[in-house]
VEXDREN-2710 file (C-alpha; in Angstrom, 1 decimal):
% VEXDREN-2710
k/r/px/py/pz
1/MET/1.1/29.2/-8.1
2/THR/1.7/30.2/-4.7
3/THR/-0.3/28.6/-2.1
4/ILE/-0.1/29.2/2.0
5/ILE/-1.6/26.8/4.8
6/ARG/-1.6/29.0/7.8
7/GLY/-2.2/28.6/11.2
8/GLY/-2.2/24.5/11.9
9/THR/-0.1/22.0/13.5
10/VAL/2.7/20.7/11.4
11/VAL/3.1/16.9/12.5
12/ASN/6.0/14.9/10.7
13/ALA/7.4/11.7/11.7
14/ASP/9.9/13.2/14.3
15/ARG/7.6/16.1/16.0
16/ALA/5.1/18.3/16.2
17/PHE/4.8/22.1/15.8
18/ARG/2.7/25.3/15.3
19/ALA/3.9/26.6/11.6
20/ASP/3.0/28.3/8.4
21/VAL/3.7/26.3/5.0
22/LEU/4.5/27.7/1.9
23/CYS/4.2/26.4/-1.2
24/TYR/5.5/27.6/-4.6
25/GLY/4.7/25.2/-7.5
26/ASP/5.2/21.9/-6.7
27/LYS/7.5/22.3/-4.0
28/ILE/7.8/23.4/-0.2
29/VAL/9.6/26.8/-0.3
30/ALA/9.3/27.3/3.7
31/VAL/7.9/26.2/6.6
32/GLY/7.8/28.7/10.0
33/GLU/5.4/31.0/11.7
34/SER/4.2/34.0/10.9
35/LEU/5.5/33.6/7.4
36/ASP/5.3/36.2/4.4
37/ALA/2.9/35.5/1.6
38/PRO/2.5/37.0/-1.9
39/HIS/-0.6/38.8/-1.8
40/SER/-2.0/36.8/-4.4
41/ALA/-0.6/33.8/-3.4
42/LYS/-3.8/31.0/-2.4
43/VAL/-4.5/31.0/1.4
44/ILE/-5.8/28.2/3.2
45/ASP/-7.4/28.2/7.2
46/ALA/-5.7/25.6/9.0
47/SER/-6.7/26.6/12.4
48/GLY/-7.0/23.4/14.8
49/GLN/-5.7/21.5/12.3
50/TYR/-2.8/19.1/11.6
51/VAL/-0.9/19.5/8.7
52/ILE/0.8/16.3/7.5
53/PRO/2.5/15.1/4.6
54/GLY/0.8/13.5/1.7
55/GLY/-0.1/9.8/2.2
56/ILE/1.8/7.2/0.6
57/ASP/0.4/4.0/0.2
58/PRO/3.0/1.3/-0.7
59/HIS/0.5/-1.2/-2.1
60/THR/-2.2/-0.6/-4.4
61/HIS/-3.3/-2.9/-7.8
62/MET/-5.1/-0.1/-10.4
63/ASN/-6.0/-1.6/-13.2
64/LEU/-4.5/-4.7/-12.8
65/PRO/-5.8/-8.0/-14.8
66/PHE/-6.0/-10.8/-12.7
67/MET/-7.9/-14.1/-12.7
68/GLY/-9.2/-13.4/-15.9
69/THR/-10.9/-10.3/-15.2
70/VAL/-9.3/-5.8/-14.6
71/THR/-10.0/-4.3/-11.3
72/ALA/-12.6/-1.7/-11.3
73/ASP/-10.3/1.1/-10.8
74/ASP/-7.6/2.2/-13.7
75/PHE/-5.0/4.7/-12.0
76/PHE/-7.1/7.7/-12.6
77/THR/-10.2/6.6/-10.4
78/GLY/-8.0/5.2/-7.8
79/THR/-5.3/8.0/-7.5
80/ALA/-8.3/10.0/-7.5
81/ALA/-10.3/8.2/-4.4
82/GLY/-6.8/8.2/-2.8
83/LEU/-6.5/11.9/-3.0
84/ALA/-9.8/12.6/-1.8
85/GLY/-8.5/10.5/1.0
86/GLY/-5.4/11.9/1.7
87/THR/-2.9/9.7/-0.1
88/THR/-1.3/11.5/-2.8
89/THR/1.4/8.9/-3.8
90/ILE/1.0/5.0/-4.6
91/MET/3.0/2.3/-5.1
92/ASP/1.7/-0.1/-7.8
93/PHE/2.7/-3.5/-9.2
94/VAL/3.9/-4.3/-12.9
95/ILE/3.3/-8.0/-12.7
96/PRO/4.5/-9.3/-15.7
97/ASP/3.1/-13.0/-17.1
98/PRO/5.3/-15.9/-17.0
99/LYS/7.8/-16.0/-19.6
100/GLN/6.7/-12.2/-20.4
101/SER/9.7/-9.7/-20.5
102/LEU/9.6/-7.8/-17.6
103/MET/10.4/-4.4/-20.3
104/GLU/7.2/-5.1/-22.0
105/ALA/5.1/-5.6/-18.9
106/TYR/6.4/-2.2/-17.3
107/ARG/6.0/-0.4/-20.8
108/ASN/2.2/-1.7/-20.6
109/TRP/2.1/-0.2/-17.1
110/ARG/3.7/2.8/-17.5
111/GLY/0.9/3.9/-20.2
112/TRP/-2.0/2.7/-18.1
113/ALA/-0.9/5.2/-15.8
114/GLN/-0.9/8.2/-17.5
115/LYS/-4.2/8.7/-16.7
116/ALA/-3.5/8.6/-13.0
117/ALA/-4.5/11.7/-10.9
118/GLY/-2.0/11.4/-8.4
119/ASP/1.9/10.7/-8.0
120/TYR/2.7/6.9/-8.7
121/THR/5.9/4.4/-8.6
122/PHE/6.2/0.9/-9.6
123/HIS/7.3/-2.2/-7.9
124/VAL/8.0/-4.7/-10.1
125/ALA/7.6/-8.4/-9.2
126/ILE/9.7/-11.3/-10.6
127/THR/7.7/-14.1/-11.6
128/TRP/9.8/-16.2/-13.7
129/TRP/14.0/-16.3/-14.0
130/ASP/16.4/-16.4/-17.2
131/GLU/18.8/-14.4/-17.8
132/THR/16.4/-11.8/-19.6
133/VAL/15.3/-11.2/-15.7
134/HIS/18.7/-11.1/-14.9
135/ARG/19.1/-7.8/-17.6
136/ASP/15.9/-6.8/-17.6
137/MET/16.2/-6.1/-13.5
138/GLY/19.2/-4.3/-14.2
139/THR/17.9/-1.4/-16.9
140/LEU/14.6/-1.1/-14.4
141/VAL/17.0/-0.1/-11.5
142/ARG/19.7/1.8/-13.7
143/ASP/17.3/3.5/-16.3
144/HIS/13.7/3.7/-14.8
145/GLY/13.8/4.4/-11.4
146/VAL/12.5/1.2/-9.7
147/ASN/14.3/0.3/-6.6
148/SER/11.9/-2.9/-5.2
149/PHE/11.3/-5.9/-7.0
150/LYS/8.1/-7.9/-5.7
151/HIS/7.9/-12.0/-5.1
152/PHE/5.0/-14.2/-5.0
153/MET/5.3/-17.2/-3.1
154/ALA/1.7/-18.0/-3.3
155/TYR/-0.7/-18.4/-6.4
156/LYS/0.9/-21.5/-8.1
157/ASN/0.6/-22.4/-11.4
158/ALA/0.3/-18.5/-12.0
159/ILE/2.6/-16.7/-11.0
160/MET/4.2/-17.9/-7.8
161/ALA/8.0/-17.6/-7.5
162/ASP/10.1/-21.0/-6.3
163/ASP/12.9/-21.0/-4.0
164/GLU/15.3/-20.8/-7.0
165/THR/13.7/-17.4/-8.6
166/LEU/13.8/-16.3/-4.6
167/VAL/17.8/-16.6/-4.6
168/LYS/18.1/-15.4/-7.8
169/SER/16.6/-12.4/-7.3
170/PHE/17.0/-11.9/-4.1
171/ARG/21.0/-12.1/-5.2
172/ARG/20.4/-9.8/-7.9
173/SER/18.5/-7.1/-6.1
174/LEU/21.2/-6.7/-3.7
175/GLU/23.7/-6.3/-6.5
176/LEU/21.7/-3.0/-7.8
177/GLY/21.2/-1.8/-4.7
178/ALA/17.4/-2.8/-4.4
179/ILE/15.3/-4.1/-2.3
180/PRO/12.8/-7.4/-2.4
181/THR/9.0/-7.4/-1.5
182/VAL/7.4/-11.0/-0.4
183/HIS/3.6/-12.0/-1.0
184/ALA/4.4/-14.3/2.0
185/GLU/1.8/-17.3/1.4
186/ASN/3.4/-21.2/1.1
187/GLY/1.6/-21.5/-2.9
188/GLU/1.9/-25.4/-2.6
189/LEU/-0.1/-25.7/0.9
190/VAL/-2.7/-23.4/-0.4
191/TYR/-3.1/-25.1/-4.0
192/GLN/-3.4/-28.8/-1.7
193/LEU/-5.7/-27.2/0.7
194/GLN/-8.0/-25.4/-1.7
195/GLN/-8.1/-28.8/-3.5
196/ASP/-9.2/-30.8/-0.2
197/LEU/-12.1/-28.2/0.5
198/LEU/-13.6/-29.1/-2.9
199/LYS/-13.2/-32.5/-2.6
200/GLN/-15.3/-32.3/0.8
201/GLY/-18.0/-29.9/-1.4
202/LEU/-16.9/-26.9/0.4
203/THR/-17.1/-24.5/-2.2
204/GLY/-18.2/-21.3/-0.8
205/PRO/-16.4/-18.3/-0.1
206/SER/-16.2/-19.5/4.0
207/SER/-13.7/-22.1/2.5
208/HIS/-11.5/-19.5/1.5
209/PRO/-9.8/-18.5/4.9
210/LEU/-9.5/-22.3/5.4
211/SER/-7.3/-22.4/2.8
212/ARG/-4.9/-20.0/3.6
213/PRO/-4.8/-20.7/7.9
214/PRO/-1.8/-18.1/9.2
215/ALA/0.5/-21.5/9.3
216/VAL/1.1/-20.8/5.8
217/GLU/1.9/-17.4/5.6
218/ALA/4.1/-17.9/8.6
219/GLU/6.1/-20.6/7.2
220/ALA/6.7/-18.5/4.0
221/ALA/7.2/-15.6/6.0
222/ASN/10.3/-17.1/7.8
223/ARG/11.6/-18.8/4.7
224/ALA/12.2/-15.5/2.9
225/ILE/13.4/-14.0/5.6
226/ALA/16.2/-17.3/6.1
227/ILE/16.9/-16.5/2.3
228/ALA/17.3/-13.0/3.0
229/ASN/19.5/-14.1/6.0
230/VAL/21.9/-16.3/3.9
231/LEU/21.8/-14.0/1.2
232/ASN/22.5/-10.7/3.3
233/THR/19.9/-8.6/1.6
234/PRO/17.2/-6.7/3.3
235/VAL/13.3/-7.8/2.6
236/TYR/10.1/-6.5/2.8
237/ILE/7.1/-8.5/3.6
238/VAL/4.1/-6.9/2.7
239/HIS/0.2/-7.5/4.2
240/VAL/1.4/-9.0/7.2
241/SER/-1.7/-10.3/8.8
242/CYS/-0.9/-12.5/11.4
243/ALA/0.6/-12.6/14.7
244/GLU/3.0/-15.7/13.9
245/SER/4.2/-13.8/10.8
246/LEU/4.8/-10.8/12.8
247/ASP/6.9/-13.0/15.2
248/ALA/8.9/-14.1/12.4
249/ILE/9.6/-10.8/11.6
250/THR/10.3/-9.8/15.5
251/ARG/12.8/-12.5/15.7
252/ALA/14.6/-11.6/12.9
253/ARG/14.8/-8.0/13.7
254/ALA/15.7/-8.7/17.3
255/ASN/18.9/-10.8/15.5
256/GLY/19.9/-7.2/13.5
257/GLN/18.5/-8.5/10.7
258/ARG/16.9/-5.9/7.8
259/VAL/13.6/-7.0/7.5
260/TYR/10.5/-4.8/7.1
261/GLY/6.5/-5.6/7.9
262/GLU/3.6/-3.9/6.2
263/ALA/0.1/-3.8/7.8
264/LEU/-3.2/-3.8/5.6
265/ALA/-5.7/-1.0/7.2
266/GLY/-8.2/-4.1/6.8
267/HIS/-6.3/-6.3/8.6
268/LEU/-6.3/-3.7/11.1
269/VAL/-9.5/-3.7/12.0
270/ILE/-11.8/-6.3/9.8
271/ASP/-12.2/-10.2/11.8
272/ASP/-12.7/-13.1/9.7
273/SER/-16.5/-13.5/11.1
274/VAL/-17.0/-11.9/7.6
275/TYR/-16.6/-14.8/5.7
276/GLN/-19.4/-17.0/7.7
277/SER/-22.0/-14.4/6.5
278/LYS/-25.2/-16.5/4.8
279/ASP/-25.1/-13.6/2.2
280/LEU/-22.9/-15.0/-0.3
281/GLU/-22.1/-12.0/-2.1
282/PHE/-21.1/-10.4/0.7
283/ALA/-18.7/-12.8/2.1
284/ALA/-16.9/-13.0/-1.4
285/ALA/-16.6/-9.4/-1.8
286/HIS/-14.3/-9.8/1.7
287/VAL/-12.0/-12.7/-0.1
288/MET/-8.7/-11.1/-0.7
289/SER/-5.2/-12.9/0.0
290/PRO/-4.1/-13.3/2.9
291/PRO/-7.6/-13.4/4.5
292/PHE/-9.2/-11.4/6.7
293/ARG/-7.9/-13.3/10.3
294/GLY/-9.3/-13.4/13.9
295/LYS/-9.4/-10.4/16.4
296/HIS/-6.0/-11.4/18.5
297/HIS/-4.5/-11.5/15.0
298/GLN/-5.5/-7.3/14.8
299/ALA/-4.0/-6.7/18.2
300/ALA/-0.8/-8.4/17.6
301/LEU/-0.6/-6.1/14.4
302/TRP/-1.1/-3.0/16.1
303/HIS/1.7/-4.2/18.8
304/GLY/3.6/-4.6/15.7
305/LEU/3.2/-0.8/14.4
306/GLN/3.5/0.4/18.3
307/ALA/6.9/-1.6/18.6
308/GLY/8.3/-0.8/15.2
309/ASN/8.1/-4.3/13.8
310/LEU/5.4/-2.8/11.4
311/HIS/6.5/-0.2/9.5
312/THR/4.2/0.5/6.8
313/THR/0.2/0.8/6.1
314/ALA/-1.3/0.0/3.2
315/THR/-4.7/-1.4/1.4
316/ASP/-3.4/-3.6/-1.3
317/HIS/-6.5/-1.8/-3.2
318/CYS/-7.6/-4.1/-6.1
319/THR/-11.2/-3.5/-6.1
320/PHE/-13.9/-6.0/-7.9
321/CYS/-17.6/-5.4/-8.5
322/ALA/-19.9/-7.7/-7.7
323/GLU/-20.2/-9.6/-10.9
324/GLN/-16.4/-10.1/-11.2
325/LYS/-16.6/-11.5/-7.8
326/ALA/-19.2/-13.6/-8.8
327/ALA/-17.3/-15.9/-11.2
328/GLY/-15.7/-17.8/-8.2
329/LYS/-19.8/-18.5/-7.0
330/ASP/-19.8/-22.4/-7.2
331/ASN/-15.8/-23.0/-6.8
332/PHE/-14.3/-20.0/-4.1
333/THR/-10.9/-20.7/-5.8
334/LYS/-12.2/-19.1/-9.3
335/ILE/-13.0/-15.5/-7.0
336/PRO/-11.0/-12.6/-7.6
337/ASN/-8.9/-11.6/-4.3
338/GLY/-8.7/-8.2/-4.1
339/CYS/-10.9/-5.5/-1.8
340/GLY/-10.5/-1.7/-1.9
341/GLY/-9.4/0.8/0.8
342/VAL/-7.3/3.7/-0.9
343/GLU/-9.7/6.3/-0.3
344/ASP/-9.9/5.1/3.6
345/ARG/-6.9/4.0/4.8
346/MET/-5.7/7.3/6.2
347/SER/-9.0/7.6/8.3
348/VAL/-9.4/4.3/9.6
349/VAL/-5.8/4.4/10.5
350/TRP/-6.4/7.8/12.3
351/ASP/-9.9/7.0/14.2
352/ALA/-8.6/3.0/15.4
353/GLY/-4.9/4.1/16.2
354/VAL/-4.7/7.6/17.1
355/ARG/-8.0/8.3/18.4
356/THR/-7.8/5.0/20.9
357/GLY/-4.3/5.9/22.2
358/LEU/-2.4/3.5/20.3
359/LEU/-0.7/5.8/18.5
360/THR/0.9/9.3/18.4
361/PRO/0.4/11.8/15.5
362/SER/3.5/11.5/14.5
363/GLU/3.4/7.9/14.9
364/PHE/0.4/7.7/12.3
365/VAL/2.6/10.4/9.8
366/ARG/5.7/7.6/10.0
367/VAL/3.1/4.5/9.2
368/THR/1.4/6.2/6.7
369/SER/4.0/7.9/4.7
370/ALA/7.9/9.0/6.0
371/ASN/8.6/5.4/6.8
372/ALA/7.5/4.1/3.3
373/ALA/9.3/7.3/2.0
374/GLN/12.2/6.0/3.9
375/ILE/12.3/2.7/2.7
376/PHE/11.9/2.8/-0.9
377/ASN/14.0/6.0/-1.3
378/MET/12.1/8.4/-1.9
379/TYR/12.6/10.5/1.3
380/PRO/13.0/13.6/1.9
381/ARG/11.0/14.7/-1.3
382/LYS/8.1/12.8/0.1
383/GLY/7.3/11.8/3.7
384/VAL/8.3/15.0/5.5
385/ILE/6.6/18.6/5.4
386/ALA/10.1/20.2/4.9
387/VAL/11.7/23.1/2.5
388/GLY/12.4/21.3/-0.8
389/ALA/9.9/18.7/-0.3
390/ASP/7.0/17.9/-2.8
391/ALA/4.0/19.9/-1.2
392/ASP/1.8/16.6/-1.5
393/ILE/0.2/18.1/1.8
394/VAL/-3.0/17.2/4.0
395/VAL/-4.7/19.7/6.0
396/TRP/-6.0/17.2/8.7
397/ASP/-8.9/17.6/10.7
398/PRO/-8.5/15.4/13.7
399/GLU/-12.7/16.4/14.7
400/GLY/-14.0/16.0/11.0
401/THR/-16.2/12.7/10.9
402/ARG/-17.3/10.8/7.7
403/THR/-19.4/7.3/7.2
404/ILE/-17.7/5.4/5.6
405/SER/-20.0/3.9/2.7
406/ALA/-19.9/2.4/-1.2
407/LYS/-23.0/4.9/-1.9
408/THR/-20.6/8.2/-1.3
409/GLN/-17.5/7.0/-2.0
410/PHE/-15.1/8.0/-4.9
411/ALA/-13.6/4.5/-5.8
412/LYS/-15.4/1.9/-8.2
413/GLY/-16.1/-1.3/-7.5
414/GLY/-19.9/-0.8/-5.7
415/PHE/-18.6/-2.5/-2.3
416/ASN/-16.8/-1.1/0.6
417/VAL/-15.1/-3.4/3.0
418/PHE/-15.3/-0.6/5.6
419/GLU/-19.0/0.0/4.8
420/GLY/-21.0/1.8/7.9
421/ARG/-18.1/2.8/10.1
422/THR/-18.0/6.4/11.3
423/VAL/-14.5/7.9/11.1
424/ARG/-13.4/10.7/13.6
425/GLY/-10.0/12.3/11.4
426/ILE/-10.2/13.1/8.1
427/PRO/-8.5/15.5/5.4
428/SER/-10.2/18.5/4.7
429/THR/-8.0/19.8/2.2
430/THR/-5.1/17.7/0.2
431/LEU/-2.8/19.5/-1.8
432/ALA/-1.0/17.2/-4.6
433/ALA/2.4/18.9/-5.9
434/GLY/1.0/22.0/-4.6
435/ASN/-2.7/22.1/-6.3
436/VAL/-5.7/21.6/-4.6
437/VAL/-6.9/18.4/-5.4
438/PHE/-9.7/18.0/-2.4
439/HIS/-11.5/20.3/-0.3
440/ARG/-14.6/19.8/2.0
441/GLY/-15.8/16.8/0.1
442/VAL/-15.3/18.4/-3.3
443/LEU/-12.8/16.2/-5.7
444/MET/-10.6/18.6/-7.9
445/ALA/-8.7/15.4/-9.6
446/VAL/-7.3/16.0/-13.0
447/GLU/-6.7/13.0/-14.9
448/GLY/-2.9/12.9/-15.8
449/GLY/-1.7/15.4/-13.5
450/GLY/0.0/13.2/-11.5
451/ARG/3.6/12.3/-11.8
452/HIS/6.1/9.3/-12.1
453/ILE/8.2/9.1/-9.3
454/ASP/11.8/7.8/-10.0
455/ARG/13.5/5.9/-7.2
456/PRO/17.2/5.6/-6.8
457/ALA/18.7/2.9/-6.4
458/PHE/20.5/2.0/-2.5
459/THR/24.3/1.7/-3.0
460/PRO/24.7/-0.8/-5.3
461/VAL/27.0/-4.1/-4.1
462/SER/28.1/-4.1/-8.1
463/ALA/25.8/-2.5/-11.1
464/SER/26.8/-4.8/-13.9
END
């Protein structure tokens, strides 16, 4: 199959330029003006539009067993929704139970992901430690294309990694040429604050942000950064939600430390007033960790993206329906944590960022695809419109509009945290591996059409 995209403006992280893009099979084979193409080639008219690399969401949870239930979106529905929004690759998480073999958990997730419609790759969480974990980390890096390991500093009595585990896993990651990633919240503080609130009879969703104030996130971010500094390993902080955590990242980077930060689309535009709603179902639907913050934190996150101290935008897509969220109707600590967004991230960041002048189109590409591809060693296969790159391409209509609604979304879960927001800047066409999978509102995703993306190790200190 040959496809040519004509008449658009190619936008990469470094520059924008007028060019046609020629794809053969699943690769880009030519980029230039007035390209020749076979008569049989499929022609996509991109006049007046941008041609950008397919989005990479570096933080999703499809088919996740969590808090006694399983997310509403599996790998097919979740990746299909992503394709509709211009995201062609997701980075999901293998999360072993305490004492579960890393390889057993990894095989489970690879099995679930067989139905993915878009490309996918995995971070693997380190939820406990012994010599088998040390061994399996090496196997995952050398044989299975994993080069990042996740550490939850929250969720006490479940998947929380203590400092010993952090130190051993960070050190092992450095040996293997992998990058540690961290969910930064002080799990002990969160647990104690939760118990205090419950004892006071404050059992509703409005207590969720009170149990996870910015200070508990900042403490954990500072601690993870300090551990990484002592061990001389890079570290990637997921879903940075507050100014205090951003300050920790900014200080470390100013001192020459390799620290990377991720912002969620929801944290960029939604504030903590959602938890004060008298509609408890609405408030519970917004329960995620870290929680949505006050407006000054949103401003700080945008500054972080502008200054280059936050590098990626993600969603933490983790959908639960109202019935699942209702498990915590009498105890906010039992509300399954998670919100959606994989379908909306690109448009929300464009509308709130590019259209307001906070980001340029090239900076948009940087924070929605190129940086993730570079940080996690998928570049230049992903994250750029260039010869030899995967033909994961979005024709982006900067003047197209869409009103976001759970009634019209492709994602499951029955709720959308961006409900009613009209965004300007939407994909008109999405190509994944050279195939048109979305065009002007019509989704043509194919179950099983996605591929697992191996991510090579960075230069390791030791591969033992």
